[in-house]
KOLMI-399826 format. One record per atom (N, C-alpha, C): x negated, y negated, z negated. Coordinates in steps of 0.2 Angstrom, whole numbers, plus 2048, in hexadecimal, padded with zeros to 3 digits. Layout:
<papas>
XYZ...
</papas>
This chain:
<papas>
36020157235A2035713541FF5753561FF57B3511FB57F3501F457D3561F157B3561EA5793521E95723521EE56E34E1EE5683471EE5693451F356E33E1F457033B1ED5733401EA57733E1E457A33D1DE5753411DE5703411D956B33A1DA5673391E05653331E156132D1E056532D1E256C3271E05703261D957132C1D557132B1CE5723281CA56C32A1CD5663271CA5603201CC55F31E1D25613171D45613131CF5663151CE56C3121CA5713111C356E3161C056B3161B95683111B95623111BE55E30C1BE5593051BF55B3041C35602FD1C55632FA1BE5672FF1BB56A2FD1B656F2FE1AF56B2FE1AF5652FF1A85612F91A35622F31A65642EE1A15652EE19E56C2F31A15702F419D5772FA19957630019C57330619957330619356E30319356930318D5643001875672FA18756A2F718156D2FC17F5732FF18357730318157C30917E57930C18057331117D57031017656E30A17556B30716F56830616A56E30416C57430316857A30A16657C30F16B57C31616957F31916457A31816557331A16056F31715957031115857130E15257231014F57931115357E31415158431B14E58431F15258032614F57F32614957B32214957632114357231F13D57531913D57931713857D31C13558231F13A58632413858A32A13458732C13758133213457E33012D57B32A12C57932812557732712157D32412358232411F58832A11D58B32F12258B33612058D33911B58933811B58233A11557E33710F57F33010F58132D10958333010658933110A58E33410859433B10559333F10758E34510458D3440FD58A33F0FC58633E0F558233A0F05863360F358B3320EE58F3360EA5933340E35943380DE5983370E059F33C0DF5A333C0E05AA33F0DA5AD33B0D65B133E0D05B43410D25BB3480D05BB34C0D25C134B0CD5C734B0D05CD34B0CC5D33520CB5D53530C75DA3590C55DC35E0CA5DE35B0D05E035F0D65E23600DA5DC35E0D85D635F0DC5D035A0E25CF3550E25D33500E75D234A0E45CE3460E85CB3410E65C633B0E45CA3380DE5C83320DC5CB32C0E15CA32C0E45C43260E85C33270EF5C63220F25CA3230F85CD3240FE5C83281035CA32A1085C532410C5C331F10D5C73191115C531510D5C03151065C13111025BC3151025B631B1025B631F1025B031E1095AC31E10E5B031C1155AC3151155AA3111125AE30A1125AB30910E5A530C1095A530B10459E30E10859931410B59A31810E59431411459231111859630D11E59430611C5903031165922FD11458F2FF11258830510E58730710C58130911257C30C11757F30E11D57C30812157930312257E2FC12557C2F91215762F911A5772F61165722F911756B30011856B30411956430211F56130212556530012B5622F812B5602F41285652ED1275632EC12455D2F011E55B2EF11A5552F011F54F2F61235502F712754A2F212C5492EF12F54E2E913454D2E313054A2E212A54D2DC12654A2DD1255422E31235412E512253A2E41285352E512E5382E41345342DD1355342D91345392D21365392CE1325352D012B5342CC1265302CE1255292D51265282D81245212DA12A51D2DD12F5212E113451D2DC13A51C2D913C5222D41425212CF14251C2CC13C51A2C713C5152CB13D50E2D113B50D2D513C5072D71435062D814650C2DA14D50C2D41525092CE15050C2C81535092C71525022C814C5002C714A4F92CC14E4F42D314F4F72D81524F32D615A4F32D415C4F92D21634F92CC1654F42C71614F32C21614EE2C41614E72CA15E4E62CD15D4DF2D11634DD2D31674E22D716D4E02D51714DA2CF1734D92CD1774D32CF1734CD2CE16C4CC2D01694C62D71694C62DB1684CB2E21684CB2E516F4C92E11744CB2E317B4C92E317C4C12DD1794BF2DC17A4B72E21764B42E31704B62E916C4B32EF16F4B42F01734B92F71774BA2F717C4B52F21804B42F21854AF2F31824A82F017C4A62F11794A02F917749F2FB1744A53021724A53071784A430617E4A730A1834A730A1864A030418649D30318949630718449130717E49230B17948E31317B48F31517C49531C17D49631E18449331A18949431B18F49131C18F48931818B48631818A47F31E18647D32018148132617D47F32D18148032D18648533318948633319048332D19248032C19947D32C19F48132B19E48832A1A348C3231A448F3201A948F31A1AA49331A1AA49A3161A649D3161A54A53111AA4A73121AE4AC30D1B24AF3081AE4B33021AF4B12FD1AB4B52FD1AC4BC2FF1B24BE2FF1B44C53041B14C93091AE4C630F1AA4C930D1A34CA3081A14C730519A4C83021994CF3041944D33011934DA2F91924D92F51954DE2EE1944DE2ED18F4E32EC1894E02EB1834E42E51834E92DF1854E62D91864EB2DA18B4F12DE1904EF2DF1954F42E41924F92E918F4F72EE18C4FC2EB1875002E71824FD2E317D5002DF1805062DB1865042D71895092DB18C50E2E118E50D2E51915132E718C5172E91865142EB1805192E517E51C2E017D5192DA17B51C2D717F5222D81865212D618A5272DB18A52D2E118952B2E61885302E51815342E317C5312E21765342DB1765382D617A5352D017B5392D117F5402D618453F2D81885452DB18454A2DF17F5482E317B54C2DE1765502D917454C2D416F54E2CF1725542CE1795532CA17C5582CE17D55F2D517D55E2D917D5642DB1775672D71715652D916A5672D716A56F2D116D5712CF16D5782D517057C2D717657A2DC17957E2E317557E2E51725792EB16E5792EA16857E2E416557E2E315F5822E31615892E016758B2E116A5922E816B5942EC16E5902F316F5912F61695922F516458E2F815E58E2F715A5952F015A5972EE15659D2F21595A32F21605A32F51635A92FD1625A93001625A33071605A33091595A63041545A430514E5A730414E5AE2FF1525B12FE1525B83031555BC30615A5B930B15E5BC31215C5BB3141575B731B1555B531E1525BB31B14E5BF31E14B5C53201505CA31D1565CA31F15B5CF3241605CD3261605C732B1655C43311655C83341605CA33A1605CE3391625D53341615D83321635DF33116B5DF32E16E5D932E1755D93341785D83391765D53401795D43431785DB3431735DE3461725E53431775EA33C1795E933917E5EE33A1855EC33D1865E633E18D5E43431915E93421975EA34619B5EF34D19D5EC3511995E935719A5E635D1965E93631985E83681945EB36918D5E736C1885EB36D1815E83701815E23751865E13791865DA3751885D537118D5D636C18F5D136718A5CF3641875D435F1825D436217C5D036817A5D136C1755CD36D1775C636F17D5C536F17F5BE36917F5BA3631825BD35D1825BA35A17B5B935C1765BE35A16F5BC35D16C5B736416E5B636816B5B136516E5AA3641745AA3611775A335B1745A13561735A63501705A43501695A23551655A635615E5A435915E59D35E16259C36116259535C16358F35816859135216A58C34E16458B34C16159134715B59134A15558D35015458F35314E58C35414F58435715558235815657B35215657734C15957A34615A57634315357534314F57A34114857A34414457434B14457534F14157034E14356934D14A56834C14D56134514B55F34014C56333914B56033814355F33B13F56333A13856233E13655B34413855B34813755534513954E34314054F34014354933914054733513E54C32F13A54B33013454733513054A33712954733912A54033D12F53E34013053833A13253333613753533013953132C13453032A13053532512A53432812552F32F12452F33211F52B33212252433312852333312B51C32C12B51932712D51E32012D51B31E12651932012151D31E11A51B32111751532811951432B11750E32811B50832712150932412550431D12250231912050731211D50531311650131811250331910C4FF31B10D4F83201124F73221144F031D1174EC31911B4EF31411F4EB30E11A4E930D1154ED3081104EC30A10C4E631110A4E63141064E131410A4DA3161104DB3161154D530F1164D230A1164D63031174D430011E4D53031224D93011294DA2FB1294DE2F612D4DC2F012E4E02F21314E72ED1304EC2EE1334F32F51314F62F712B4F52FD1294F82FE12A5002F81285032F812950A2F813050C2F51355092F513C50A2FC13F5092FF13D50430613F50330B13D50830A13750A30E13450F30D13751630713951830613D51E30914451D30814751830B14E51731214D51731514851531D14851531F14751C31B14352031C14152731C14852B31714C52A31615252E31C15752B31D15852532115D52232915C52432A15652633115452733315652E32E15953233015C53833316353733116653133416D53033A16C52C34016F52E34616D52B34717152434A16D52034C17051934617151534217751733C17951333717351333617051833116A51933316551433916351433B15D50F33A15F50833C16650633A1684FF3331684FE32F16A50232816A50132516350132815F5053251585053271544FF32C1564FB32D1534F43291574EF32915D4F03261614EA31F1604E931B1604EF31415F4EE3121594EA3141534EC31114D4E831414D4E131A1504E031D1504DA3191544D531815A4D831315F4D430D15C4D230A1584D73031554D63041504D030914C4D130A1474CB30B14A4C530F1504C53101534BF30A1564BB3051594BF2FF15C4BC2FA1574BB2FA1514BF2F414C4BE2F61464BA2FC1454B92FE13F4B52FE1404AD2FD13B4A92FC13C4A230313B49F3081384A230E13749F31413A4A431A13A4A232013C4A63221374AB3201314AA32212B4AE32012C4B631A12E4B731712F4BE31B1354C131C13B4BF3201404C332713E4C332A13B4BE3311394BE3321344C432E12F4C432F12A4C932E12C4D03291314D13271344D732D1384D933013C4D53361404D733B13C4D933D1374D53431334D734212F4DE33C12D4DF33A1294E533B12E4EB3371344EB3371384F133E13C4F234113E4ED3471414EE34D13C4F134C1364EE3511314F13501304F83491304FA34712F50134A13450534913A50334B14050735214150835613E50335D13E50336013950835D13350835F12E50D35D13051435613151535413351C35613A51E35613F51A35714651C35E14851C36214551836A14751736E14251A36C13B51B37113651E36E13452536813152536612E52B36413453136113952F35F13E53336514253736A14453336F14753637314353B37413C53937713853E37313654436D13654436913554A36813B54E36614154B36514754F36B14B55037114954D37714D54E37A14C55537814655837A14555E37614956437014B56136C14F56636D15756536D15955F36D16055E37416255B37716855D37D16A55937C17155737717255337517955137617A54A37818054837A18254137418253D37517F53737017F53236D18653037218B52F37019252E36B19453336D19353A36919553F36219253F36218C53D35B18853C35718B53735A18D53135619052C35419752E35819B5313561A25333501A153835119D53D34C19C54234619953F34619553A34019253633C19853334019D53033C1A352D3391A753233D1A853733B1AD53D3341AA5403341A454232E1A15453281A054032A19F53A32519E5343221A55333251AB5343221B153331E1B353931F1B153F31B1B25453151AE5453161A75453111A254630F19E54031219F53A31019C53431219553530F19053231118953231218653830E18853D31018554431618754731818E54531F19054832518D54432418B53E32918753A32918053D32417D53F32417654232817654832717B54C32A17B55333117F55333318154D33918654D33F18255034117C54E34717955134617755834117555B34117456234217A56633F18056433F18656734718856734A18756135118956035518556535417F56535817A56A35717C57135117E57335018157A35418757B35418C57635819257736019057736218C57336918A57336C18757936818257C36A17F58236A18458836518958836418D58E36A19358D36B19558837019B58737719858837819158737F18E58838018E59037C18F59437D18E59B37E19559F37E19A59C37F1A159F3851A459C38A1A759F3901AA59D38E1B05983881B459A3871BA5963831B858F3811B258E37D1B05883811AA5843871A858738A1A258338C1A457C38D1AA57B38F1AC5743891AB56F3831AB57237D1AA56E37D1A256C37E19E57137F19757038419556B38A19956B39019756738E19956038A19F55F3881A055838319B55537F19955A37919455737C18D55638218B55938518555838818455138817D54F38B17C54939217C54839617A54E39D17A54E3A017E55339D18355639F18755C3A018356239F17D5633A017956939917956C39817C57239217C57639317857D38D17758038D17358639117758C39517458F39917759539517A59A39618059B3921845A13931805A739917E5A939A17B5AF3971745B03941715AB39116B5AC38C16A5B13881705B23831705B73851725BE38C1735BF38E1755C639016F5CA
</papas>
């Protein structure tokens, strides 16, 4: 009974405190992403060896250059969105009433062809959906300042994380286990976010090229939406295909546009989502697909789209942590895809 009360209280606190937790999660996401990209830059940057095998470039300068390059990469993506994609999103939003009318005409045509009356209440209200998404983005924009503050302090504090653990009044064994858990979460999150970002960016870029060749309007917008939605497992990929296909279906004058759009996007999602993504991220995460879907619904109910966006990183952190304690290893076993979980003795 006490566990049930605690669980309900935890969900209530998460829901009430979403205005604090969501900006913190976005800041953590950016912090991990920037560090992951910086780590990649450090691996590919040339290092001129000295006679004793050491690098001529000081490690601090190496880190500084890689961090600047990482920030420049993320900043370039943000600039691209602000200057190229955001105006198109506004234009698409203003066109939703016309698209809604076309959708009604199209549904009426389908109902006459198949001889079944389609309830008008079942037809999605595009202006209402666009308004909801717009208000969510506006709410996120108002939290930008808080996200930046969190992010700055994370970068300031990251060099002292290890020192704080060493200074904690706990035994060396517990400190070593805690450091192992934090390092495992840190390493897996960096690998996952970098890999997922790379795959999502590649999918979005290929989608942009194909949609431009096909001739679908707002190709940049659809490519950006595909890039973002690919962070959300399963449902994100479905929506990433469904939205531009539906737009092509109600805006095109012939069947060629929606048909080619469907073939192109579904093929992309099969290649990147079902072949490339599992091979690259499978080495990082060993989590059950069912657990991911349940977790996706759970966080989506509490925090909406933001919760769905962060559902997999949160689940990965829970999986890694529960695997390191005897009393919670059964949870990690249930969350795993094959029953094999990290050995608890690794940190000893």
